[in-house]
C-alpha positions as CSV (number, residue, x, y, z in Angstrom):
1,X,2.9,22.0,8.2
2,X,0.4,19.8,10.2
3,X,1.4,16.1,10.0
4,X,5.0,16.7,8.8
5,X,7.6,16.4,11.5
6,X,10.6,18.7,11.8
7,X,13.5,17.5,9.8
8,X,11.5,16.2,6.9
9,X,12.4,17.2,3.4
10,X,9.5,19.6,3.0
11,X,9.8,22.9,1.0
12,X,7.1,25.5,1.1
13,X,7.6,26.5,-2.5
14,X,8.9,24.8,-5.7
15,X,11.6,27.4,-5.9
16,X,13.0,26.4,-2.5
17,X,12.9,22.7,-3.5
18,X,14.8,23.5,-6.8
19,X,17.5,25.5,-4.9
20,X,17.9,22.7,-2.4
21,X,18.3,20.2,-5.3
22,X,20.9,22.4,-6.9
23,X,22.9,22.1,-3.6
24,X,23.2,18.4,-4.0
25,X,20.2,16.9,-2.1
26,X,19.5,13.4,-3.5
27,X,16.9,13.1,-6.2
28,X,14.1,10.5,-5.6
29,X,10.6,10.1,-7.1
30,X,7.8,8.9,-4.9
31,X,4.3,9.0,-6.5
32,X,1.4,9.2,-4.0
33,X,-1.9,8.7,-5.9
34,X,-5.2,8.7,-4.2
35,X,-6.9,5.4,-5.2
36,X,-10.5,6.0,-5.8
37,X,-12.9,3.5,-7.3
38,X,-13.1,5.6,-10.5
39,X,-9.4,6.0,-10.7
40,X,-8.8,2.2,-10.4
41,X,-11.5,1.4,-12.8
42,X,-10.5,3.8,-15.5
43,X,-7.0,5.2,-14.8
44,X,-5.4,8.0,-16.9
45,X,-3.5,6.6,-19.9
46,X,-0.2,8.0,-18.6
47,X,-0.6,6.2,-15.3
48,X,-1.5,2.7,-16.6
49,X,2.0,1.4,-16.7
50,X,2.4,2.3,-13.0
51,X,-0.9,1.0,-11.9
52,X,-0.6,-2.4,-13.4
53,X,3.1,-2.7,-13.3
54,X,4.3,-6.1,-14.4
55,X,8.0,-5.7,-13.8
56,X,9.9,-5.0,-10.6
57,X,7.9,-2.7,-8.3
58,X,11.1,-1.5,-6.7
59,X,12.2,0.6,-9.7
60,X,11.6,4.3,-9.8
61,X,9.2,6.0,-9.5
62,X,8.3,4.3,-6.2
63,X,4.5,4.3,-5.8
64,X,2.9,4.7,-2.4
65,X,-0.9,5.0,-2.9
66,X,-3.4,6.1,-0.3
67,X,-6.8,4.4,-0.2
68,X,-9.1,7.4,-0.7
69,X,-12.0,4.9,-0.7
70,X,-12.0,1.4,0.8
71,X,-12.4,-0.3,-2.5
72,X,-10.1,-3.0,-3.7
73,X,-10.2,-3.9,-7.4
74,X,-10.3,-7.4,-8.8
75,X,-7.0,-7.0,-10.6
76,X,-3.7,-6.8,-8.7
77,X,-2.7,-3.1,-8.8
78,X,0.6,-1.6,-7.7
79,X,1.0,-0.5,-4.1
80,X,-2.0,-2.0,-2.4
81,X,0.2,-3.6,0.2
82,X,1.7,-0.3,1.1
83,X,-1.6,1.5,1.0
84,X,-3.2,-0.9,3.4
85,X,-0.2,-1.1,5.8
86,X,-0.2,2.7,6.0
87,X,-3.3,2.5,8.2
88,X,-2.8,-0.9,9.8
89,X,-3.3,0.6,13.2
90,X,-6.3,2.7,12.1
91,X,-9.3,0.4,11.5
92,X,-11.4,3.3,10.2
93,X,-9.0,3.8,7.4
94,X,-9.2,0.2,6.3
95,X,-13.0,0.2,6.7
96,X,-13.8,3.6,5.1
97,X,-10.8,5.0,3.4
98,X,-9.3,8.5,3.8
99,X,-12.3,10.2,2.2
100,X,-14.4,9.4,5.2
101,X,-12.0,10.1,8.1
102,X,-10.9,13.4,6.5
103,X,-14.5,14.7,6.8
104,X,-15.1,13.7,10.4
105,X,-13.6,15.7,13.3
106,X,-13.8,12.5,15.4
107,X,-10.9,11.0,13.4
108,X,-8.5,13.9,13.7
109,X,-5.9,11.8,15.7
110,X,-6.2,8.9,13.3
111,X,-5.8,11.2,10.3
112,X,-2.7,12.8,11.8
113,X,-1.2,9.3,12.5
114,X,-1.7,8.2,8.9
115,X,-0.2,11.5,7.4
116,X,2.8,11.3,9.8
117,X,3.5,7.7,8.8
118,X,3.2,8.6,5.1
119,X,5.6,11.5,5.7
120,X,8.1,9.3,7.4
121,X,8.0,6.8,4.6
122,X,8.6,9.5,2.0
123,X,11.5,10.9,4.0
124,X,13.1,7.5,4.3
125,X,12.9,7.1,0.5
126,X,14.4,10.5,-0.1
127,X,17.2,9.9,2.4
128,X,18.2,6.6,0.7
129,X,17.6,7.1,-3.0
130,X,20.0,4.3,-4.0
131,X,17.9,1.5,-2.5
132,X,14.2,0.6,-2.4
133,X,12.5,1.9,0.7
134,X,11.6,-0.7,3.3
135,X,7.9,0.1,3.1
136,X,7.9,-1.4,-0.4
137,X,8.2,-4.8,1.3
138,X,5.6,-4.1,4.0
139,X,3.6,-7.2,3.5
140,X,2.4,-9.5,0.7
141,X,-0.1,-8.1,-1.8
142,X,-3.8,-8.8,-1.0
143,X,-5.2,-11.8,-2.9
144,X,-7.0,-11.2,-6.2
145,X,-10.7,-11.3,-5.7
146,X,-12.8,-13.8,-7.7
147,X,-15.3,-11.2,-8.7
148,X,-14.9,-7.6,-9.5
149,X,-16.5,-5.5,-6.7
150,X,-17.0,-2.4,-8.8
151,X,-20.5,-1.7,-10.3
152,X,-20.2,-1.8,-14.1
153,X,-22.6,0.4,-16.1
154,X,-22.7,-0.6,-19.7
155,X,-23.2,2.0,-22.4
156,X,-23.9,0.1,-25.6
157,X,-23.6,2.0,-28.8
158,X,-25.4,0.7,-31.9
159,X,-24.5,2.8,-35.0
160,X,-25.1,2.3,-38.7
161,X,-21.5,3.0,-39.7
162,X,-19.9,1.1,-36.8
163,X,-17.3,3.8,-36.4
164,X,-15.4,4.7,-33.2
165,X,-16.7,6.3,-30.0
166,X,-16.5,9.9,-31.3
167,X,-20.2,10.2,-32.1
168,X,-21.4,13.8,-32.4
169,X,-24.4,13.9,-34.7
170,X,-25.6,17.2,-33.3
171,X,-22.2,18.9,-33.5
172,X,-22.1,19.7,-29.8
173,X,-19.8,17.1,-28.4
174,X,-19.6,13.3,-28.1
175,X,-22.8,11.6,-27.1
176,X,-20.9,8.8,-25.6
177,X,-18.9,11.1,-23.3
178,X,-22.1,12.7,-22.1
179,X,-23.6,9.4,-21.4
180,X,-20.5,8.5,-19.4
181,X,-20.8,11.7,-17.5
182,X,-24.4,11.0,-16.6
183,X,-23.4,7.6,-15.2
184,X,-20.5,8.9,-13.2
185,X,-22.7,11.5,-11.5
186,X,-24.5,8.6,-9.9
187,X,-21.2,7.0,-8.9
188,X,-21.5,4.3,-11.5
189,X,-18.5,3.0,-13.5
190,X,-19.3,3.2,-17.2
191,X,-17.9,0.9,-19.8
192,X,-18.4,1.4,-23.6
193,X,-19.5,-1.4,-25.9
194,X,-19.5,-0.7,-29.6
195,X,-21.4,-2.6,-32.3
196,X,-24.3,-5.0,-32.2
197,X,-22.7,-8.1,-30.8
198,X,-24.3,-9.3,-27.6
199,X,-21.8,-9.3,-24.7
200,X,-21.0,-12.7,-23.3
201,X,-22.2,-13.6,-19.8
202,X,-21.2,-13.3,-17.0
203,X,-19.9,-9.9,-17.9
204,X,-22.6,-9.0,-20.3
205,X,-26.0,-7.3,-20.2
206,X,-27.4,-9.6,-17.6
207,X,-24.7,-8.8,-15.0
208,X,-24.9,-5.0,-15.2
209,X,-27.3,-2.1,-15.6
210,X,-26.9,0.0,-18.7
211,X,-28.3,2.1,-21.5
212,X,-28.3,1.5,-25.2
213,X,-27.7,4.4,-27.6
214,X,-29.4,3.5,-30.9
215,X,-28.7,5.2,-34.2
216,X,-32.1,5.4,-36.0
217,X,-30.3,4.7,-39.3
218,X,-29.6,1.2,-38.1
219,X,-33.3,0.2,-38.4
220,X,-33.5,1.8,-41.8
221,X,-30.6,-0.3,-43.2
222,X,-31.7,-3.7,-44.5
223,X,-28.3,-5.2,-43.7
224,X,-28.1,-3.9,-40.1
225,X,-31.7,-4.1,-39.1
226,X,-31.9,-7.9,-38.3
227,X,-29.0,-7.7,-35.8
228,X,-30.4,-4.5,-34.3
229,X,-33.8,-6.1,-33.8
230,X,-32.2,-9.1,-32.1
231,X,-30.4,-6.8,-29.7
232,X,-33.5,-4.9,-28.8
233,X,-35.5,-8.1,-28.3
234,X,-32.9,-9.7,-26.0
235,X,-31.8,-6.8,-23.7
236,X,-32.8,-7.3,-20.1
237,X,-35.9,-5.4,-18.9
238,X,-33.9,-3.0,-16.7
239,X,-31.9,-1.7,-19.6
240,X,-33.1,1.6,-21.2
241,X,-32.8,2.7,-24.8
242,X,-32.2,6.2,-26.3
243,X,-32.8,6.4,-30.1
244,X,-30.8,9.2,-31.7
245,X,-32.3,10.7,-34.8
246,X,-29.6,12.7,-36.5
247,X,-30.4,15.8,-38.4
248,X,-29.9,14.1,-41.8
249,X,-32.5,11.5,-40.7
250,X,-34.8,14.0,-39.0
251,X,-35.5,15.6,-42.4
252,X,-37.6,12.4,-43.1
253,X,-39.9,13.1,-40.2
254,X,-42.6,10.5,-41.1
255,X,-40.0,7.7,-41.5
256,X,-38.2,8.7,-38.3
257,X,-41.5,8.5,-36.4
258,X,-42.2,5.1,-37.8
259,X,-38.8,3.8,-36.8
260,X,-39.3,5.1,-33.2
261,X,-42.6,3.3,-33.0
262,X,-41.1,0.1,-34.3
263,X,-38.2,0.3,-31.8
264,X,-40.7,0.8,-28.9
265,X,-42.6,-2.4,-29.9
266,X,-39.3,-4.3,-29.6
267,X,-38.0,-3.0,-26.3
268,X,-39.4,-3.9,-22.9
269,X,-38.8,-0.5,-21.3
270,X,-39.8,1.6,-24.3
271,X,-37.6,4.0,-26.1
272,X,-36.7,7.7,-25.5
273,X,-36.2,9.7,-28.7
274,X,-33.6,12.5,-29.1
275,X,-33.8,14.7,-32.3
276,X,-31.5,17.4,-31.0
277,X,-28.9,18.2,-28.4
278,X,-31.4,19.4,-25.8
279,X,-33.6,16.3,-26.1
280,X,-30.6,14.0,-25.9
281,X,-29.2,15.5,-22.7
282,X,-32.6,15.2,-21.0
283,X,-33.1,11.7,-22.4
284,X,-29.7,10.2,-21.4
285,X,-29.9,11.6,-17.9
286,X,-33.4,10.1,-17.4
287,X,-32.3,6.8,-19.1
288,X,-29.3,6.3,-16.8
289,X,-31.3,7.0,-13.7
290,X,-34.1,4.7,-14.8
291,X,-31.7,1.9,-15.7
292,X,-30.0,2.1,-12.4
293,X,-33.3,2.2,-10.5
294,X,-34.7,-0.7,-12.5
295,X,-31.6,-2.8,-12.0
296,X,-31.6,-2.3,-8.3
297,X,-35.3,-3.2,-8.0
298,X,-34.9,-6.4,-10.0
299,X,-31.8,-7.5,-8.1
300,X,-33.5,-6.9,-4.7
301,X,-36.4,-9.2,-5.7
302,X,-34.0,-12.0,-6.8
303,X,-30.9,-11.8,-4.7
304,X,-28.8,-9.3,-2.8
305,X,-26.7,-7.0,-4.9
306,X,-24.6,-5.3,-2.3
307,X,-22.2,-3.5,-4.7
308,X,-24.9,-1.2,-6.1
309,X,-26.1,1.5,-3.7
């Protein structure tokens, strides 16, 4: 195989690998995740204990990540020292990550060099399963950054019943998950805020673009309305609002129309209304794009915001 030198413990099929293990080859586990900005921001639940490992990093499974994108998180994550040392002689890897050099023929030699080095490290771990591989001690971990470089996109959910994130009023899937998907399509990193409490600065509304999903019943509830009005009045001008009118509320068409009009008077960027599944899909895609565009424009007029592109 290209990039794997003769003599490495490579097997063309899983069956060959299992037969070799039955013959007594040492067992070793080396996990090689591709660290993307989305993966580091929101890792799969079953990988969290490996990504932010508090204990001894030399215990199995050994983790040797590859920087798929040159994006280092604010928190210390497992294996960054090994990931950066993998391409210490290839500046393009440190500057751009593997995603870029894999797509450019000009970096064929550099790509082969990185893959060969990774293969050598895996072989050394497999040949010496009883002791931590030397590459685990390649260099000290990079310092923790003072400010998270990733671009946060807040999806704030204001519901009358204040229940969890599984909100499916139209019976066709979670609205929150669809809002997250719309943000991820624009390479944004969504975070969910539930309830009507204003996020605290510096990690709140005024430090990130975002959309607000508003349950129309909130404005119809005398107990919830004051807090909802306060949220609508104080959101930054770049934030967009999608009011969701569930079928049980849509039956009261006149009242729903009044509530939408009231919400528009409170919100600087107006309100998009969704009465059914199709309207919500269109509205949330437009709202995410508009919020991102507005946020970029406002930041450019006040100060550089290099993280959002």
